[in-house]
C-alpha atoms as an extended CHARMM CRD file, in Angstrom:
* protein
*
       148  EXT
         1         1  MET       CA              0.0000000000        0.0000000000        0.0000000000  PROA      1               0.0000000000
         2         2  SER       CA              1.3670000000        3.3990000000       -0.9230000000  PROA      2               0.0000000000
         3         3  LEU       CA              1.9750000000        6.1100000000        1.6540000000  PROA      3               0.0000000000
         4         4  ARG       CA             -0.6870000000        8.2470000000       -0.0530000000  PROA      4               0.0000000000
         5         5  ALA       CA             -3.2740000000        5.4490000000        0.2750000000  PROA      5               0.0000000000
         6         6  TRP       CA             -2.2700000000        4.8970000000        3.9100000000  PROA      6               0.0000000000
         7         7  ILE       CA             -2.7950000000        8.6080000000        4.6630000000  PROA      7               0.0000000000
         8         8  ALA       CA             -6.0770000000        8.6390000000        2.7460000000  PROA      8               0.0000000000
         9         9  ILE       CA             -7.4740000000        5.7550000000        4.8340000000  PROA      9               0.0000000000
        10        10  ARG       CA             -6.7210000000        7.6090000000        8.0430000000  PROA      10              0.0000000000
        11        11  ALA       CA             -7.7080000000       11.1160000000        6.8920000000  PROA      11              0.0000000000
        12        12  PRO       CA             -9.5120000000       11.0010000000        3.5210000000  PROA      12              0.0000000000
        13        13  GLY       CA            -10.6280000000       14.6240000000        3.4820000000  PROA      13              0.0000000000
        14        14  LEU       CA             -7.1270000000       15.8750000000        4.2510000000  PROA      14              0.0000000000
        15        15  ALA       CA             -5.4680000000       13.5010000000        1.7890000000  PROA      15              0.0000000000
        16        16  LEU       CA             -7.6550000000       14.7200000000       -1.0570000000  PROA      16              0.0000000000
        17        17  ARG       CA             -6.5530000000       18.2820000000       -0.3070000000  PROA      17              0.0000000000
        18        18  LEU       CA             -2.8930000000       17.2850000000       -0.4680000000  PROA      18              0.0000000000
        19        19  PHE       CA             -2.6960000000       15.0180000000       -3.5120000000  PROA      19              0.0000000000
        20        20  THR       CA             -4.5810000000       13.1370000000       -6.1980000000  PROA      20              0.0000000000
        21        21  LEU       CA             -5.1280000000        9.4270000000       -5.6770000000  PROA      21              0.0000000000
        22        22  SER       CA             -4.7020000000        6.9950000000       -8.5580000000  PROA      22              0.0000000000
        23        23  ALA       CA             -7.6930000000        4.8000000000       -9.4290000000  PROA      23              0.0000000000
        24        24  GLY       CA             -5.9940000000        1.8560000000       -7.6960000000  PROA      24              0.0000000000
        25        25  GLU       CA             -5.3180000000        3.8590000000       -4.5390000000  PROA      25              0.0000000000
        26        26  LEU       CA             -8.8750000000        5.1790000000       -4.5550000000  PROA      26              0.0000000000
        27        27  GLY       CA            -10.1670000000        1.6060000000       -4.7280000000  PROA      27              0.0000000000
        28        28  LEU       CA             -7.9460000000        0.4570000000       -1.8610000000  PROA      28              0.0000000000
        29        29  VAL       CA             -9.0190000000        3.3790000000        0.3000000000  PROA      29              0.0000000000
        30        30  GLY       CA            -12.6840000000        2.7010000000       -0.4550000000  PROA      30              0.0000000000
        31        31  GLU       CA            -12.3540000000       -0.9990000000        0.3530000000  PROA      31              0.0000000000
        32        32  GLU       CA            -10.6110000000       -0.3030000000        3.6550000000  PROA      32              0.0000000000
        33        33  LEU       CA            -13.2220000000        2.2630000000        4.7060000000  PROA      33              0.0000000000
        34        34  ALA       CA            -16.0080000000       -0.1160000000        3.5990000000  PROA      34              0.0000000000
        35        35  ALA       CA            -14.4890000000       -2.9870000000        5.5990000000  PROA      35              0.0000000000
        36        36  ARG       CA            -14.3770000000       -0.8360000000        8.7120000000  PROA      36              0.0000000000
        37        37  ALA       CA            -17.9700000000        0.3350000000        8.2460000000  PROA      37              0.0000000000
        38        38  ALA       CA            -19.1920000000       -3.2220000000        7.6370000000  PROA      38              0.0000000000
        39        39  HSD       CA            -17.3780000000       -4.4950000000       10.7310000000  PROA      39              0.0000000000
        40        40  ALA       CA            -18.9490000000       -1.6920000000       12.7900000000  PROA      40              0.0000000000
        41        41  GLN       CA            -22.3900000000       -2.8410000000       11.5780000000  PROA      41              0.0000000000
        42        42  GLY       CA            -21.8440000000       -6.4460000000       12.6470000000  PROA      42              0.0000000000
        43        43  TYR       CA            -20.3730000000       -8.0440000000        9.5280000000  PROA      43              0.0000000000
        44        44  ARG       CA            -17.6790000000      -10.6340000000       10.2410000000  PROA      44              0.0000000000
        45        45  LEU       CA            -15.1030000000      -10.1610000000        7.4970000000  PROA      45              0.0000000000
        46        46  LEU       CA            -13.7660000000      -13.3810000000        5.9790000000  PROA      46              0.0000000000
        47        47  GLY       CA            -11.6770000000      -12.0690000000        3.1070000000  PROA      47              0.0000000000
        48        48  ARG       CA            -10.8020000000       -9.3050000000        0.6810000000  PROA      48              0.0000000000
        49        49  ARG       CA            -10.2520000000       -9.2880000000       -3.0620000000  PROA      49              0.0000000000
        50        50  LEU       CA            -11.0700000000      -12.9540000000       -3.4830000000  PROA      50              0.0000000000
        51        51  ARG       CA            -10.7560000000      -14.2380000000       -7.0350000000  PROA      51              0.0000000000
        52        52  THR       CA            -12.8740000000      -16.9700000000       -8.5730000000  PROA      52              0.0000000000
        53        53  LYS       CA            -13.3390000000      -18.1030000000      -12.1730000000  PROA      53              0.0000000000
        54        54  SER       CA            -16.2920000000      -15.7290000000      -12.4980000000  PROA      54              0.0000000000
        55        55  GLY       CA            -14.7320000000      -12.6400000000      -10.9710000000  PROA      55              0.0000000000
        56        56  GLU       CA            -13.5160000000      -10.8940000000       -7.8530000000  PROA      56              0.0000000000
        57        57  ILE       CA            -15.3310000000      -10.4340000000       -4.5670000000  PROA      57              0.0000000000
        58        58  ASP       CA            -14.2440000000       -7.1170000000       -3.0110000000  PROA      58              0.0000000000
        59        59  LEU       CA            -15.1600000000       -8.0880000000        0.5510000000  PROA      59              0.0000000000
        60        60  LEU       CA            -16.5600000000      -11.3880000000        1.8400000000  PROA      60              0.0000000000
        61        61  ALA       CA            -18.3390000000      -11.5360000000        5.1770000000  PROA      61              0.0000000000
        62        62  GLN       CA            -20.8670000000      -13.3750000000        7.2880000000  PROA      62              0.0000000000
        63        63  HSD       CA            -23.7960000000      -11.3070000000        8.4750000000  PROA      63              0.0000000000
        64        64  GLU       CA            -26.9770000000      -12.4360000000       10.1840000000  PROA      64              0.0000000000
        65        65  GLY       CA            -26.3860000000      -16.0560000000        9.1880000000  PROA      65              0.0000000000
        66        66  ALA       CA            -25.7190000000      -15.3490000000        5.5100000000  PROA      66              0.0000000000
        67        67  LEU       CA            -22.5820000000      -15.4300000000        3.4030000000  PROA      67              0.0000000000
        68        68  VAL       CA            -22.3210000000      -11.9340000000        1.9550000000  PROA      68              0.0000000000
        69        69  ALA       CA            -20.3360000000      -10.5540000000       -0.9670000000  PROA      69              0.0000000000
        70        70  LEU       CA            -19.8630000000       -6.8220000000       -0.5320000000  PROA      70              0.0000000000
        71        71  GLU       CA            -19.3090000000       -4.8920000000       -3.7510000000  PROA      71              0.0000000000
        72        72  VAL       CA            -17.4840000000       -1.6560000000       -2.9920000000  PROA      72              0.0000000000
        73        73  LYS       CA            -17.9480000000        1.3350000000       -5.2770000000  PROA      73              0.0000000000
        74        74  THR       CA            -15.8460000000        4.4100000000       -4.5330000000  PROA      74              0.0000000000
        75        75  THR       CA            -15.8520000000        7.8130000000       -6.1740000000  PROA      75              0.0000000000
        76        76  LEU       CA            -14.6680000000       11.3390000000       -5.6410000000  PROA      76              0.0000000000
        77        77  ALA       CA            -17.5790000000       13.6690000000       -4.9540000000  PROA      77              0.0000000000
        78        78  THR       CA            -18.9320000000       15.8340000000       -7.7230000000  PROA      78              0.0000000000
        79        79  ARG       CA            -21.4060000000       18.4400000000       -6.5480000000  PROA      79              0.0000000000
        80        80  VAL       CA            -23.6290000000       20.6940000000       -8.6430000000  PROA      80              0.0000000000
        81        81  PRO       CA            -26.0870000000       23.4080000000       -7.6240000000  PROA      81              0.0000000000
        82        82  ALA       CA            -29.3760000000       21.9680000000       -6.4210000000  PROA      82              0.0000000000
        83        83  PRO       CA            -32.2180000000       23.5010000000       -8.4480000000  PROA      83              0.0000000000
        84        84  THR       CA            -34.6730000000       24.0190000000       -5.5810000000  PROA      84              0.0000000000
        85        85  ALA       CA            -32.7870000000       23.7860000000       -2.3080000000  PROA      85              0.0000000000
        86        86  GLY       CA            -30.2890000000       26.5200000000       -3.0800000000  PROA      86              0.0000000000
        87        87  GLY       CA            -27.4000000000       24.2990000000       -1.9890000000  PROA      87              0.0000000000
        88        88  MET       CA            -25.3020000000       21.6810000000       -3.6890000000  PROA      88              0.0000000000
        89        89  ARG       CA            -26.2620000000       18.1110000000       -4.5100000000  PROA      89              0.0000000000
        90        90  LEU       CA            -24.0660000000       15.1120000000       -5.1560000000  PROA      90              0.0000000000
        91        91  VAL       CA            -24.0230000000       13.6890000000       -8.6710000000  PROA      91              0.0000000000
        92        92  ASN       CA            -22.2470000000       10.6280000000      -10.0330000000  PROA      92              0.0000000000
        93        93  ARG       CA            -23.0780000000        8.3830000000       -7.0910000000  PROA      93              0.0000000000
        94        94  PRO       CA            -20.8990000000        5.2680000000       -7.1360000000  PROA      94              0.0000000000
        95        95  LEU       CA            -23.7400000000        2.7650000000       -7.4750000000  PROA      95              0.0000000000
        96        96  GLU       CA            -24.9820000000        4.4950000000      -10.6030000000  PROA      96              0.0000000000
        97        97  ARG       CA            -22.1620000000        2.5640000000      -12.2810000000  PROA      97              0.0000000000
        98        98  TRP       CA            -23.5530000000       -0.8030000000      -11.0980000000  PROA      98              0.0000000000
        99        99  LYS       CA            -24.5580000000       -2.8940000000      -14.0950000000  PROA      99              0.0000000000
       100       100  PRO       CA            -26.7660000000       -6.0230000000      -14.1720000000  PROA      100             0.0000000000
       101       101  GLU       CA            -23.9900000000       -8.1270000000      -15.7370000000  PROA      101             0.0000000000
       102       102  GLN       CA            -21.7080000000       -7.2040000000      -12.8120000000  PROA      102             0.0000000000
       103       103  ALA       CA            -24.3590000000       -8.4430000000      -10.4140000000  PROA      103             0.0000000000
       104       104  ARG       CA            -24.6620000000      -11.7380000000      -12.2910000000  PROA      104             0.0000000000
       105       105  ARG       CA            -20.8930000000      -12.2650000000      -12.2490000000  PROA      105             0.0000000000
       106       106  LEU       CA            -20.7340000000      -11.4530000000       -8.5460000000  PROA      106             0.0000000000
       107       107  GLU       CA            -23.5720000000      -13.8890000000       -7.7910000000  PROA      107             0.0000000000
       108       108  GLN       CA            -21.7220000000      -16.6060000000       -9.6790000000  PROA      108             0.0000000000
       109       109  ALA       CA            -18.4330000000      -15.7740000000       -7.9440000000  PROA      109             0.0000000000
       110       110  LEU       CA            -20.1320000000      -15.9840000000       -4.5320000000  PROA      110             0.0000000000
       111       111  LYS       CA            -21.7050000000      -19.3200000000       -5.4520000000  PROA      111             0.0000000000
       112       112  GLU       CA            -18.3320000000      -20.7040000000       -6.6100000000  PROA      112             0.0000000000
       113       113  TYR       CA            -16.5840000000      -19.4970000000       -3.4670000000  PROA      113             0.0000000000
       114       114  ALA       CA            -19.2990000000      -20.9190000000       -1.1920000000  PROA      114             0.0000000000
       115       115  ARG       CA            -19.0730000000      -24.3090000000       -2.8980000000  PROA      115             0.0000000000
       116       116  ALA       CA            -15.2580000000      -24.4250000000       -2.8350000000  PROA      116             0.0000000000
       117       117  GLU       CA            -14.8980000000      -23.3430000000        0.8010000000  PROA      117             0.0000000000
       118       118  GLY       CA            -17.7220000000      -25.3600000000        2.3690000000  PROA      118             0.0000000000
       119       119  PHE       CA            -20.2580000000      -22.5530000000        2.8020000000  PROA      119             0.0000000000
       120       120  SER       CA            -22.8840000000      -24.0740000000        0.4570000000  PROA      120             0.0000000000
       121       121  GLY       CA            -25.3810000000      -24.5370000000        3.2780000000  PROA      121             0.0000000000
       122       122  LEU       CA            -25.5340000000      -20.8450000000        4.1130000000  PROA      122             0.0000000000
       123       123  PRO       CA            -27.9160000000      -18.4320000000        2.4370000000  PROA      123             0.0000000000
       124       124  ARG       CA            -26.0750000000      -16.0050000000        0.1580000000  PROA      124             0.0000000000
       125       125  ARG       CA            -26.5810000000      -12.2820000000       -0.2820000000  PROA      125             0.0000000000
       126       126  ILE       CA            -24.9930000000       -9.4440000000       -2.1980000000  PROA      126             0.0000000000
       127       127  ASP       CA            -24.6660000000       -6.0970000000       -0.4930000000  PROA      127             0.0000000000
       128       128  ALA       CA            -23.0720000000       -2.9410000000       -1.8390000000  PROA      128             0.0000000000
       129       129  VAL       CA            -21.0470000000       -0.2870000000       -0.0930000000  PROA      129             0.0000000000
       130       130  GLU       CA            -21.0650000000        3.1550000000       -1.6070000000  PROA      130             0.0000000000
       131       131  VAL       CA            -18.0560000000        5.2880000000       -0.6300000000  PROA      131             0.0000000000
       132       132  VAL       CA            -17.9230000000        8.9680000000       -1.5590000000  PROA      132             0.0000000000
       133       133  LEU       CA            -14.7360000000       10.8940000000       -0.8380000000  PROA      133             0.0000000000
       134       134  GLU       CA            -14.5010000000       14.6690000000       -0.9120000000  PROA      134             0.0000000000
       135       135  ALA       CA            -11.6750000000       17.0100000000        0.0320000000  PROA      135             0.0000000000
       136       136  GLY       CA            -12.1790000000       18.5770000000        3.4420000000  PROA      136             0.0000000000
       137       137  ARG       CA            -15.1160000000       16.3300000000        4.4070000000  PROA      137             0.0000000000
       138       138  PRO       CA            -15.4220000000       13.0060000000        6.1840000000  PROA      138             0.0000000000
       139       139  PRO       CA            -16.1350000000       10.0730000000        3.8520000000  PROA      139             0.0000000000
       140       140  GLU       CA            -19.7610000000        9.2810000000        3.1320000000  PROA      140             0.0000000000
       141       141  LEU       CA            -20.5420000000        5.5530000000        3.3400000000  PROA      141             0.0000000000
       142       142  ARG       CA            -23.7960000000        3.6950000000        2.7350000000  PROA      142             0.0000000000
       143       143  ILE       CA            -24.2620000000       -0.0580000000        3.0060000000  PROA      143             0.0000000000
       144       144  LEU       CA            -27.1310000000       -1.2670000000        0.8620000000  PROA      144             0.0000000000
       145       145  ARG       CA            -28.3060000000       -4.7320000000        1.8290000000  PROA      145             0.0000000000
       146       146  GLY       CA            -29.6450000000       -7.3300000000       -0.5540000000  PROA      146             0.0000000000
       147       147  ILE       CA            -29.1440000000       -5.4320000000       -3.7850000000  PROA      147             0.0000000000
       148       148  ARG       CA            -29.2980000000       -8.6590000000       -5.7180000000  PROA      148             0.0000000000
């Protein structure tokens, strides 16, 4: 992990003021922040960046008796004037990039992993974690359960 990514995990708002993160660093930062948020909400993390024939599982966890693949989507905030509120609104939310074929591949990857590692008896679920980073602000994280 690069020093910039390490700083960004600990102080994302400050890091974004100091330097630009590469796409890879941005992904690592998002996954680390997502893992921490998931753990705080009772997910028991089992693995990160797990590869199967069908694709990669960003985060794997057990939660409420289910085997859960967490898809992490991270972006830098883009704000535009809000037409009615007089303030700014966030555009380009990370999960707007979520495509049905990605969901199918992730479902298949979770199924393959469950079969290979002896988790076939557990119910499976796909959750998503949306991470929005913005200079000078704390990260915004949302965990969306059962998106597929």
